Residue, then its C-alpha position, 0 to 999 in steps of 0.5 A: m438857417e444860413a444854408f437855408v437862406g442861401s439856398v433860396v436866394d441862390e436859386l432865385e439869382g440863378m433863375l432870374a436875370p441879373g439885376q432882378v434879385d437885390v440883397r444889398e442892405a440899402a435895398l432890403r431896408r427900403y423895401a422892408v416897409d411901406q408908409a405905415p407905423v412899424i410894429d415888428f421890423h424885419l429885413p427880407l432875405a432878398v427883394v426880387f423884381p419880376q418882369s413877367v408872369a413866368d417870373v412871378q410863378a418861378v419865384v412863388r414855386s421856389c419859395a413854396a418848395r422851401g416854406v419861404a414867405v412872399v410879400a408882394r409890393g407895389a409902390g409902397t404907398g400903403v399906410s397900414g403895413g400891408a407890404h411890411a416884410t415878415r421874418n425870413c421872407i422874400v419881398m416881391s416888387l411888381e413895379r417893373m411889370d408896368h405895361i398897359l397890355a390893351l386899351n379898347p375904347d369901344d369896350e371901355t376896358a383896359v388890361v394892365e400889369p400890376g405895376v402900372v401907375n394909376a396916373v399913367l393909365n389915366e393919361a392913356a385913357a384920356v386920349h380916348g375921352l375915358m378915365y379910370a375912375p378910382d382916384p386915390a390921393s397917391f394916384r401919381t405914384s400908387t400902382i393899380g396892383g396896389n390899389v387892387a390889393t387894398n381895394a383903394g378908394g380916393l376922392r371920386c368915390a362919392k360918385y364912382g365907387v372904389t377899386r372893386d367897382s372898376v375891376l372886371a377880371l384878374d390874373v392871379v398867381l396862387a400859392d403853388g405857382s399856378l395861374l388863375h384867371t377870374g372874372h370876365q371882359t363884360f360889364k355884367g357877369v354872374a356865373g359862379y362865385d365872385l372870385t374877382g371880388l374876393f381877391v380885390g382887397s385881400e392884400g396879397t394873402l390869397g394870391i399875387v395879382v399879375g394882370i387886371t382888366v378894368r372898366l373905364k368911364y367917360l372923361p367928364h365933359e365939364v367939371h365945376t368945383v365949389a369951395a365952401f368955408y365954414p367956421d368949424f368942422r361940425v357945421a361943415a359936416a352938416g353941409v354934406l347932409a344938406v347936399g345929399k338932401a338936395r339930391v345932387q350927386p357930386a363926384i367929389m365931396e372933401l372935408l378939411d378941418g382947421g388943423t389941416l388948412a393950417q398945415l397946408d398954408d404952412i407948406h404951400g403958402s396958401n391963405l386958407t385959414a384966413r377964409g374959414g375954420s373948415l373947408l368943404l370942397v365939392q366937385t360936380d362933373g358931366f354935362g349937368a355939372e354947372a347946374e348941379a354946382e349952382v344947387v350946391r352953392r345955394v344949399l351951402r350958403s343957406g347953411g351958413a357957408v361962405v361959398t366962392a364961385e371959383a375960377n378954374a385955376e383956383a378950383e384945380r389948386l384946391v383939389e390939388l392941395r386936398r390931395h396933399s393934405r396928409g402932409a410930408e410926414v410918414d406915420d410913425e409911433y408919434r403920429v398916426g393917421e386913421d382910416v375909419a368910416v361911419p354912416r354919413s348921418r353920423l359924420v357930425d356926431y363922430v367929428g364931435e367925438l374926435e374933438n372931445m377925445a383929443a382934448r381929453h387926452n391932450v393930443n393934437l388932431k387934424v381931420v380930412a374926410h371923403a365926406g361923400d361916403g363917410n370915410l374919415h382920416p383923423t390924424f392924432w399926434i404928439e409933439r416930440d423933440g430930440q429927446g423923444v417923448d415920455a411914456g405918458a404922452m405915448e399912452r395918451l396917443q394910444r388911448a385916443l386911437d383906441e377910442s376913435i376906433t371904438a366910437a366909429l364902431d359904436m356908430g355902425g362904422t368900420i376900422t378901415g374904409e380904404h387903406g386895408v387892415g395890413q399889419y397895423k390894424l389887426r389890433w382892432l379887427g376883432q372888435e369889428q368881426p366876430e369869431p365865426l366870421r374870422q374863422l370862415q376867413r381863416r378857412i378861405k385863407d387855408l384853401f388858397d394858401p395852405e402853407g401860409i406863405l402869402n403875406p403872412g400876418k396881414a389882413i385877417l386875424p390868425 
């Protein structure tokens, strides 16, 4: 095995420039995981940093010839284990492929390499009065390639959709090292199967994305934010449906429960908990933003909310606090944030179920939600000290997690709205997808990656 390991690493070092292959233990440990709980820890054989499409192709061909797995990685902000290293793998970090290759204001499109950070693309687009609509909370650090891999969503999903809705074309290196271009430069295009849509959200299991053509949207002329404080989360969830019945389409509809508000107060010195037990944050944009915001305020007040006419500075601060509502912690065996979605009509029911199961299992709970599209992020955790926790507490935590997934599926929901399945959520995938569907997905995987070297053990059940 040592000779085998040495041969692939030696070849990679020979074909790439100095500094593009790192085998130091500190680097291997850093790039072995993303921000998800670790189920089965492995150090990669090496971390490689391609700087061109040709580099990616060369690495994949070398690994394919030896049956070595390749795990592609962006900024490592994923929370489902999609970028965790597997046994005897090469981790391919695409962070150095970070160029905006083209930005066409007239066509309202951009072509970027996978390592371009979401915020950097938005800064470049804003010069032309445009924006890249997908808006994950990690937009200042997450890369477009990583967003494509998981079909990331974010705060603006309510109006602008998820990553797949903004991707027009892809350049993908396949498992044999060949390069494939999918999609089109136009907003419309229905020739043949939608392979672009297939690659988006495939978590690096079908190919490695090395180029992305995205559609840009108009930067809003005006933005208005409405903060509505409620006594509890369930009443706030009812406010979401009330806005929908008023036929207003906000760009952002975010729900934060009391536990989340308390954590934000503790971290940032804010006073949100003094203003209510739950916060519904609604943002309208465009030329009609002010008129839509007035409708939202009227509807929410009639539902019992304390609605503030926020000044711009306060509105921006509230949105920024929401982006940091996961807190500074990284998920681990004691604390797990989930990513379920339910039909919007079941938001109130699901929140009630979450609160009941947290009390029943004696675990802590906080919830934030992209309420505009029914995507919730409940976080369960148990307290620990220097001695850790007992086995009984861990069992209670796992039961609460399992029940939260089952409850979402029973309401017509899904186990993941935007974070992907990765490695961590494979345990629940079989509850959502029946065997005939799983078999078809395995056949697709075999077609694109017959030797199974691309991010094995992720996204689909074996």
